[in-house]
C-alpha positions as CSV (number, residue, x, y, z in Angstrom):
1,M,-18.7,-6.4,21.1
2,N,-16.7,-4.5,18.5
3,P,-18.8,-3.0,15.6
4,H,-18.9,-4.5,12.2
5,F,-19.2,-2.2,9.2
6,R,-20.9,-4.5,6.8
7,D,-22.6,-7.9,6.4
8,V,-19.7,-10.2,7.1
9,A,-21.5,-13.5,7.0
10,I,-19.4,-16.2,5.5
11,P,-21.1,-18.5,3.0
12,N,-21.5,-22.1,4.2
13,D,-20.2,-23.6,1.0
14,W,-17.4,-21.2,0.2
15,D,-14.4,-22.5,-1.7
16,R,-11.6,-22.9,0.8
17,S,-8.8,-23.2,-1.7
18,G,-6.4,-20.5,-2.6
19,L,-4.5,-19.5,-5.7
20,P,-2.6,-22.3,-7.5
21,G,1.0,-22.7,-6.4
22,W,2.3,-21.9,-9.9
23,A,0.9,-18.3,-9.5
24,Y,3.6,-17.5,-7.0
25,H,6.6,-18.4,-9.3
26,S,5.5,-17.5,-12.8
27,D,7.5,-14.8,-14.6
28,A,4.8,-14.4,-17.3
29,L,2.1,-13.9,-14.6
30,L,4.2,-11.4,-12.9
31,E,4.3,-9.2,-16.0
32,L,0.5,-9.4,-16.2
33,E,0.3,-8.4,-12.5
34,K,2.5,-5.4,-13.1
35,E,0.3,-4.2,-15.9
36,H,-3.2,-5.2,-14.8
37,L,-2.7,-4.6,-11.0
38,F,0.1,-2.3,-10.1
39,R,0.1,0.2,-13.0
40,T,-3.7,0.5,-13.3
41,H,-4.8,0.6,-9.6
42,W,-4.3,3.4,-7.1
43,Q,-1.0,3.3,-5.2
44,I,-0.1,5.3,-2.1
45,A,3.0,7.5,-2.9
46,G,3.1,9.2,0.5
47,H,1.4,12.0,2.4
48,V,1.0,15.7,1.8
49,S,3.3,16.3,4.8
50,D,6.1,14.5,2.9
51,V,6.1,17.5,0.5
52,P,5.0,20.4,2.8
53,N,6.6,23.3,0.9
54,P,6.7,24.5,-2.7
55,G,9.6,22.8,-4.4
56,D,9.5,19.7,-2.1
57,Y,9.5,16.4,-4.0
58,L,9.1,12.7,-3.4
59,T,9.9,9.9,-5.8
60,M,8.8,6.2,-6.0
61,D,10.3,3.6,-8.3
62,V,8.1,0.5,-8.6
63,V,7.2,-2.1,-11.3
64,G,9.4,-0.5,-13.9
65,E,7.8,2.9,-13.4
66,R,9.2,6.1,-11.9
67,A,6.9,8.5,-10.1
68,L,7.7,12.1,-9.1
69,I,5.5,14.0,-6.7
70,V,6.2,17.7,-6.3
71,R,4.4,20.6,-4.7
72,G,4.2,23.6,-7.0
73,K,4.6,27.3,-6.3
74,D,0.8,27.5,-6.2
75,G,0.7,24.9,-3.3
76,I,-0.8,22.2,-5.5
77,V,0.7,18.7,-5.2
78,R,1.1,17.1,-8.7
79,G,2.4,13.8,-10.0
80,F,4.6,13.1,-13.0
81,H,6.5,10.4,-14.6
82,N,10.1,10.9,-13.4
83,L,11.3,10.9,-17.0
84,C,12.9,13.8,-18.9
85,R,11.2,14.4,-22.3
86,H,14.5,14.6,-24.0
87,R,16.0,11.2,-23.5
88,G,14.2,9.7,-20.6
89,S,16.7,10.4,-17.8
90,R,15.4,10.8,-14.2
91,V,14.6,14.4,-13.7
92,V,15.5,14.0,-10.0
93,A,17.7,11.2,-8.6
94,D,17.0,11.4,-4.9
95,N,14.1,9.7,-3.0
96,Q,13.1,13.0,-1.5
97,G,14.3,16.6,-1.6
98,H,13.7,20.2,-2.5
99,C,14.2,22.3,-5.7
100,A,14.2,26.0,-5.2
101,N,12.1,27.0,-8.2
102,A,12.6,24.4,-11.0
103,L,13.5,20.8,-11.7
104,V,16.7,20.4,-13.7
105,C,17.5,17.2,-15.5
106,P,21.0,16.0,-14.5
107,F,21.7,14.5,-17.9
108,H,21.6,17.5,-20.4
109,G,20.1,20.2,-18.2
110,W,16.5,20.5,-19.5
111,V,14.6,22.7,-17.0
112,Y,11.0,22.1,-15.9
113,N,8.8,24.4,-13.9
114,L,7.3,23.0,-10.7
115,D,3.9,22.6,-12.5
116,G,5.7,20.2,-15.0
117,T,5.8,22.5,-18.0
118,L,9.1,22.9,-19.8
119,R,10.9,26.0,-19.0
120,G,13.7,25.4,-21.5
121,A,16.2,23.1,-23.1
122,A,19.9,23.5,-22.8
123,R,21.3,25.0,-26.0
124,P,17.8,25.7,-27.3
125,R,19.0,26.8,-30.8
126,S,20.0,23.2,-31.5
127,F,16.3,22.3,-31.4
128,P,13.2,23.5,-33.3
129,E,10.9,25.5,-31.2
130,L,9.6,23.3,-28.3
131,D,6.0,23.7,-27.0
132,K,6.2,24.1,-23.3
133,T,3.2,21.9,-22.5
134,E,3.7,19.3,-25.2
135,F,7.3,18.8,-24.0
136,G,6.4,19.1,-20.3
137,L,6.7,16.2,-17.9
138,K,4.0,13.5,-18.4
139,P,1.4,13.8,-15.7
140,L,0.2,10.9,-13.5
141,D,-3.3,10.5,-12.2
142,L,-3.1,11.9,-8.7
143,E,-5.7,12.2,-5.9
144,I,-5.4,13.2,-2.3
145,W,-7.6,11.5,0.3
146,M,-7.4,12.5,4.0
147,G,-3.8,13.6,3.4
148,F,-2.6,10.5,1.6
149,I,-1.3,10.9,-1.9
150,F,-2.6,8.3,-4.4
151,I,-1.2,7.9,-7.9
152,R,-2.0,5.8,-10.9
153,F,0.5,5.0,-13.7
154,R,-2.1,4.3,-16.3
155,D,-4.9,6.8,-17.2
156,G,-8.3,5.5,-16.0
157,G,-8.2,2.0,-14.6
158,P,-10.7,-0.3,-13.1
159,Q,-11.1,1.5,-9.8
160,P,-13.3,4.6,-9.2
161,A,-12.0,7.8,-7.7
162,V,-10.2,7.3,-4.4
163,A,-12.9,9.2,-2.5
164,D,-15.5,6.8,-3.9
165,L,-13.4,3.7,-3.4
166,L,-12.8,4.6,0.3
167,K,-16.3,6.0,1.0
168,P,-17.2,3.0,3.2
169,I,-14.4,3.9,5.7
170,E,-14.6,7.7,5.5
171,A,-16.8,8.3,8.5
172,E,-14.7,6.0,10.8
173,F,-11.4,7.4,9.5
174,A,-12.2,11.1,9.4
175,P,-11.9,11.7,13.2
176,Y,-8.2,10.9,13.2
177,R,-7.5,14.1,11.2
178,A,-4.8,12.3,9.2
179,A,-4.4,15.3,6.8
180,E,-3.0,17.3,9.7
181,M,-0.4,14.8,10.6
182,V,3.4,15.0,9.9
183,P,6.0,12.3,9.3
184,S,7.4,10.3,12.2
185,W,10.6,8.9,10.8
186,G,10.1,9.2,7.0
187,I,9.3,6.6,4.4
188,W,11.0,3.2,5.0
189,T,11.7,0.4,2.6
190,Q,12.8,-3.2,3.1
191,K,13.2,-6.2,0.8
192,S,11.7,-9.6,1.5
193,P,12.7,-12.9,-0.3
194,V,9.2,-13.9,-1.3
195,N,6.5,-13.4,-3.9
196,W,4.4,-10.3,-3.1
197,K,1.2,-12.3,-2.8
198,S,2.7,-14.3,0.0
199,V,3.1,-11.1,1.9
200,R,-0.5,-10.2,1.3
201,D,-1.8,-13.7,2.2
202,V,-0.2,-13.4,5.6
203,D,-1.5,-9.9,6.2
204,N,-5.1,-10.6,5.0
205,E,-6.0,-12.8,7.9
206,G,-5.7,-12.8,11.7
207,Y,-6.1,-16.6,12.2
208,H,-2.3,-16.8,12.8
209,V,-2.2,-14.0,15.4
210,A,-2.7,-16.3,18.5
211,M,0.2,-18.6,17.5
212,A,2.6,-16.3,15.7
213,H,2.3,-12.8,17.1
214,P,2.7,-12.9,20.9
215,A,2.6,-9.1,21.3
216,L,-0.5,-8.6,19.2
217,Q,-2.2,-11.5,20.9
218,D,-1.4,-9.9,24.3
219,L,-2.6,-6.5,23.1
220,Y,-5.9,-7.4,21.3
221,G,-6.0,-11.1,20.4
222,S,-9.4,-11.8,22.0
223,T,-11.2,-8.9,20.3
224,Y,-9.7,-9.0,16.8
225,Y,-11.7,-9.8,13.7
226,D,-11.4,-9.4,9.9
227,E,-13.9,-8.1,7.4
228,P,-13.4,-9.4,3.8
229,F,-12.6,-7.5,0.7
230,I,-15.7,-5.9,-0.8
231,N,-15.3,-3.7,-3.8
232,G,-11.6,-3.4,-3.2
233,V,-11.6,-2.6,0.5
234,S,-11.3,-4.8,3.6
235,R,-11.3,-3.9,7.3
236,S,-9.8,-5.4,10.4
237,F,-10.7,-4.2,13.9
238,A,-9.5,-4.8,17.5
239,T,-9.6,-3.2,20.9
240,Y,-7.3,-3.8,23.8
241,N,-7.7,-7.0,25.7
242,P,-9.3,-6.5,29.2
243,H,-6.1,-7.9,30.8
244,A,-3.4,-6.9,28.2
245,G,0.1,-6.4,29.5
246,R,2.1,-9.6,29.9
247,R,4.7,-8.1,27.5
248,W,6.7,-5.0,28.4
249,S,5.8,-3.0,25.2
250,V,2.2,-3.9,25.5
251,R,1.9,-3.3,29.2
252,N,3.4,0.2,28.9
253,Y,1.5,1.0,25.6
254,V,-1.8,0.3,27.2
255,R,-0.8,2.3,30.3
256,I,0.4,5.3,28.3
257,A,-1.7,5.4,25.2
258,P,-4.1,8.3,25.0
259,Q,-7.9,8.0,24.6
260,P,-8.5,11.2,22.7
261,D,-11.8,13.1,23.1
262,Y,-12.0,13.6,19.3
263,L,-12.4,9.8,18.7
264,P,-15.7,8.0,19.2
265,D,-15.8,5.7,22.2
266,A,-15.5,2.6,20.1
267,Q,-12.2,3.8,18.7
268,K,-10.5,5.2,21.7
269,K,-8.7,1.9,22.3
270,A,-8.9,0.5,18.8
271,W,-6.3,-0.6,16.2
272,I,-7.9,-0.6,12.8
273,Y,-6.5,-1.8,9.5
274,Y,-8.0,-1.0,6.1
275,G,-6.9,-3.2,3.2
276,L,-6.8,-1.5,-0.2
277,F,-6.7,-3.8,-3.2
278,P,-4.3,-4.9,-4.6
279,N,-1.4,-4.3,-2.3
280,A,-1.7,-1.7,0.5
281,V,-3.0,-1.1,4.0
282,I,-3.8,2.1,5.9
283,A,-3.8,1.5,9.7
284,V,-4.8,3.7,12.6
285,T,-4.2,3.7,16.3
286,P,-5.3,6.4,18.8
287,E,-1.9,8.2,18.4
288,S,-0.9,7.7,14.8
289,V,-1.7,6.7,11.3
290,Q,0.4,4.6,8.9
291,F,0.5,3.0,5.5
292,Y,2.4,0.0,4.2
293,Q,2.4,-1.7,0.8
294,E,4.2,-4.3,-1.3
295,F,5.7,-4.2,-4.8
296,P,7.2,-7.1,-6.7
297,L,10.8,-6.9,-7.6
298,S,10.8,-10.4,-9.1
299,T,8.7,-13.6,-8.6
300,G,10.8,-14.3,-5.5
301,E,11.6,-10.8,-4.1
302,T,9.3,-8.1,-2.8
303,L,9.8,-4.4,-1.8
304,L,8.0,-3.5,1.4
305,R,7.4,0.2,1.8
306,G,5.6,2.4,4.3
307,A,5.5,5.3,6.8
308,I,4.1,6.4,10.1
309,Y,2.5,9.8,10.7
310,R,2.0,11.6,14.0
311,Y,0.2,14.7,15.3
312,A,2.3,17.8,14.9
313,D,1.5,18.9,18.5
314,E,1.6,15.4,20.0
315,S,2.0,15.2,23.8
316,R,4.8,13.3,25.5
317,E,2.3,10.5,26.2
318,Q,1.4,10.3,22.5
319,A,5.0,10.2,21.5
320,A,5.8,7.4,23.9
321,A,2.7,5.4,22.8
322,R,3.7,5.9,19.2
323,Y,7.2,4.5,19.9
324,L,5.8,1.5,21.8
325,A,3.3,0.8,19.0
326,F,6.3,0.9,16.6
327,R,8.1,-1.7,18.7
328,I,5.1,-3.9,18.6
329,D,4.7,-3.5,14.9
330,R,8.5,-4.0,14.3
331,D,8.3,-7.4,16.0
332,T,5.1,-8.3,14.2
333,M,6.6,-7.5,10.8
334,A,9.7,-9.6,11.4
335,E,7.4,-12.5,12.4
336,D,5.3,-12.0,9.3
337,V,8.3,-12.0,7.0
338,Q,9.4,-15.4,8.4
339,L,5.8,-16.8,8.0
340,S,5.7,-15.6,4.4
341,V,9.0,-17.2,3.6
342,W,7.9,-20.6,5.0
343,S,4.6,-20.4,3.1
344,N,6.1,-19.2,-0.2
345,E,8.9,-21.7,-0.4
346,S,6.5,-24.6,0.0
347,M,4.9,-23.8,-3.3
348,L,7.9,-25.1,-5.2
349,S,7.5,-28.5,-3.7
350,E,5.6,-31.3,-5.6
351,A,4.0,-32.1,-2.2
352,F,2.2,-28.8,-2.1
353,A,-1.5,-29.4,-2.6
354,G,-2.8,-25.9,-2.2
355,F,-4.5,-24.0,0.6
356,Y,-7.4,-25.3,2.7
357,M,-8.6,-22.2,4.6
358,S,-10.5,-21.6,7.9
359,D,-13.5,-19.3,8.1
360,L,-11.1,-16.9,9.8
361,E,-9.1,-16.7,6.5
362,Y,-12.0,-15.7,4.3
363,G,-10.3,-12.4,3.8
364,V,-7.5,-14.2,1.9
365,R,-10.1,-15.9,-0.3
366,T,-11.8,-12.6,-1.1
367,H,-8.5,-11.0,-2.0
368,H,-7.8,-13.9,-4.3
369,D,-11.2,-13.5,-5.9
370,H,-10.4,-9.9,-6.6
371,L,-7.2,-11.0,-8.2
372,R,-9.0,-13.6,-10.4
373,Q,-11.4,-10.9,-11.5
374,Q,-8.5,-8.9,-12.9
375,L,-6.5,-11.9,-14.0
376,P,-8.8,-14.8,-14.8
377,V,-5.9,-17.0,-15.8
378,L,-5.5,-17.4,-12.0
379,S,-8.6,-19.6,-12.1
380,L,-6.6,-22.3,-13.9
381,E,-5.2,-25.0,-11.6
382,A,-2.7,-26.2,-14.3
383,Q,0.0,-23.8,-15.2
384,P,-0.3,-22.5,-18.7
385,A,2.9,-22.3,-20.8
386,E,4.7,-19.0,-20.0
387,K,4.6,-18.0,-23.7
388,D,0.8,-18.4,-23.8
389,M,0.0,-16.6,-20.5
390,E,-0.8,-13.1,-21.9
391,A,-2.9,-14.3,-24.8
392,L,-4.8,-16.8,-22.7
393,N,-5.6,-14.2,-20.0
394,A,-6.8,-11.8,-22.7
395,A,-9.1,-14.4,-24.1
396,L,-10.5,-15.2,-20.7
397,L,-11.0,-11.5,-20.0
398,S,-13.0,-11.1,-23.2
399,R,-15.5,-13.6,-21.9
400,V,-16.2,-11.6,-18.7
């Protein structure tokens, strides 16, 4: 019997409905989601191994914001808005790269030190004297947890410090030594033609695994279970089926995959997924760690983003297992994309009457409840006028 972390008893009389269909196609709601969810909650930008050396940088453009992560000469990883203090240009244009000892804006040549302070403006005599800190790059909230770099676009926010948020999973996650890992193939991105919540709805439950994911069902279907979102964190856990191996990738993965001594017995054959509200997952297998997340591009298009990390000194067996796990995940992702398209498009139909969920989909409900807590307008079955959405949500928040 696989171990549960928390009391996961499902109420007998829980509301099996989901979010109203209008919530997946409202432009006004999307703007509220960007502000109240994506800009104010912690987002994974990458891993410390993505910026291993002083001068290394990583960028992330999401929900109208531009983040710049850079390792300073002092070895400290810092986050800034990728926005020149002169006229707002990108300070760096590439997704990832290296600056020898300074960041130079490609528009007018303003120069910033790696700690974000202004080194100098081009043609400085054409300006009054500029304070190096006041005109430095605007910082982002940044915290590092087990090697993962978390940023927040708005100061403060409804979530606690990352270490406090993820305290419930710390003991289980720590043995993987994720902070020591290095990139496998770099950060990937992909676009999907659905609302971001449809991606999350599929990923937040395993009820569909038996029918829709033959590789996962072969690998761990009989042992898999979900734990719901509690205080912004969910957990899903599975170990290999006793007779896994009908499919080539699964058969060879189970045969090759290591059972490391540094992992507790319960985790030597486990695939574990930790959901982080509102839009991310950190997942572990015996040979690797990964993250993946979603960001809205519009009400009908979503950016998928993630990366897989490996041990720097991995064995040939670990490398082979990591590749086979990637093959399994690649097929699963393609299947989930199709499922999310079918679900999302139905919500435009007048025949759509909402969700009616199984006990095995309680994780979806708890994610929706977290959304309603931040955006109480989602509790309304009838769609408000787009022009009234922001004011109505603010009025409902004031009652909480």
